[in-house]
C-alpha positions in Angstrom: -52.8 117.1 -34.4 -55.5 115.0 -35.9 -54.8 111.3 -36.1 -55.2 111.3 -39.9 -53.3 114.5 -40.7 -49.9 113.9 -42.2 -47.1 115.4 -40.2 -45.8 117.6 -43.1 -49.2 119.4 -43.2 -49.1 120.4 -39.6 -47.5 123.8 -38.9 -44.6 123.7 -36.6 -44.1 126.3 -33.9 -40.4 125.5 -33.9 -40.0 126.7 -37.5 -41.7 130.1 -37.7 -41.6 131.8 -41.1 -40.3 128.8 -43.0 -40.6 129.5 -46.7 -40.8 133.3 -46.5 -38.7 135.1 -49.1 -36.2 136.5 -46.6 -35.6 133.0 -45.2 -35.0 131.6 -48.7 -32.6 134.4 -49.4 -30.7 133.7 -46.2 -30.5 130.0 -47.0 -29.2 130.9 -50.5 -26.6 133.3 -49.1 -25.4 130.7 -46.7 -25.2 128.1 -49.4 -23.3 130.4 -51.7 -20.8 131.2 -48.9 -20.3 127.5 -48.3 -19.7 126.8 -52.0 -17.2 129.7 -52.2 -15.3 128.3 -49.2 -15.4 124.8 -50.6 -13.9 126.1 -53.8 -11.2 127.8 -51.8 -10.4 124.6 -50.0 -10.4 122.7 -53.3 -7.9 125.2 -54.7 -5.7 125.0 -51.6 -5.4 121.2 -51.7 -5.3 120.8 -55.5 -1.5 120.6 -55.7 -0.6 118.9 -52.4 1.5 115.8 -52.9 0.2 112.3 -52.3 -0.8 110.4 -50.1 -2.0 113.1 -47.7 -3.0 115.4 -50.6 -5.1 112.7 -52.1 -6.9 112.1 -48.8 -7.5 115.8 -48.3 -8.8 116.2 -51.8 -11.3 113.4 -51.3 -12.4 114.8 -48.0 -12.9 118.3 -49.3 -14.7 117.0 -52.3 -17.1 115.0 -50.1 -17.9 118.0 -47.8 -21.6 118.7 -47.7 -21.9 121.3 -45.0 -19.7 124.1 -43.6 -19.0 122.0 -40.5 -17.3 119.4 -42.7 -14.8 122.1 -43.9 -14.4 123.4 -40.3 -13.3 119.9 -39.2 -10.8 119.7 -42.1 -9.2 123.1 -41.3 -6.5 121.6 -39.1 -5.2 119.0 -41.6 -5.4 121.5 -44.5 -3.5 124.2 -42.6 -1.0 121.6 -41.5 -0.5 120.6 -45.1 -0.1 124.2 -46.1 2.5 125.0 -43.4 5.6 126.7 -44.4 6.9 130.1 -45.6 6.1 129.6 -49.3 4.2 132.8 -50.4 1.6 130.7 -52.4 0.8 128.5 -49.4 0.7 131.5 -47.1 -1.8 133.3 -49.3 -3.9 130.2 -49.5 -3.9 129.9 -45.7 -5.0 133.6 -45.4 -7.8 133.1 -47.9 -9.1 130.0 -46.0 -8.9 131.9 -42.7 -10.9 134.8 -44.1 -13.5 132.4 -45.5 -13.8 130.5 -42.3 -14.1 133.7 -40.3 -16.9 134.9 -42.6 -18.8 131.6 -42.3 -18.1 130.9 -38.6 -18.3 134.2 -36.8 -16.7 132.9 -33.5 -13.7 131.3 -35.2 -11.3 134.1 -34.4 -8.8 133.8 -31.5 -10.1 134.4 -28.1 -9.2 137.8 -26.6 -9.1 139.1 -23.1 -12.0 141.4 -23.9 -15.4 140.0 -23.5 -18.8 141.2 -22.5 -20.0 140.4 -19.0 
C-alpha cells in the first residue's frame, strides 16, 4: 500500500468479489429474511402483557441483526409458553423462521458426519 493511498481505495484480498451482482443479491436476500423474521417476532410479542411484554417489544424493535433476534428467542418462547393455539402457532412460525435464517439451529441428533 502506498503511504498516500486511502485505505478504501485499496483492494482487499479478504473481500473477494465485493460489489458483484450475485453478492448484492445475496445481501438483499439475507436482509429480506431478517426483516420477515423481525416482523414475525413483532407479531408474536405484540399482545403480551406488561411488564415483560413491553420489554420484549422494545428489544425486538431495536434488533438490527439476525443475531439480536437469536438472542431474544429464549425470552420470547418463554413468554409464548402454554397450550393456547395462537401462541403455539406463533412459536412454530418463529421456529421455522429461525431455522431458515440459522441453518444449525435445529436440535442435535445422533447422526453426524465424521
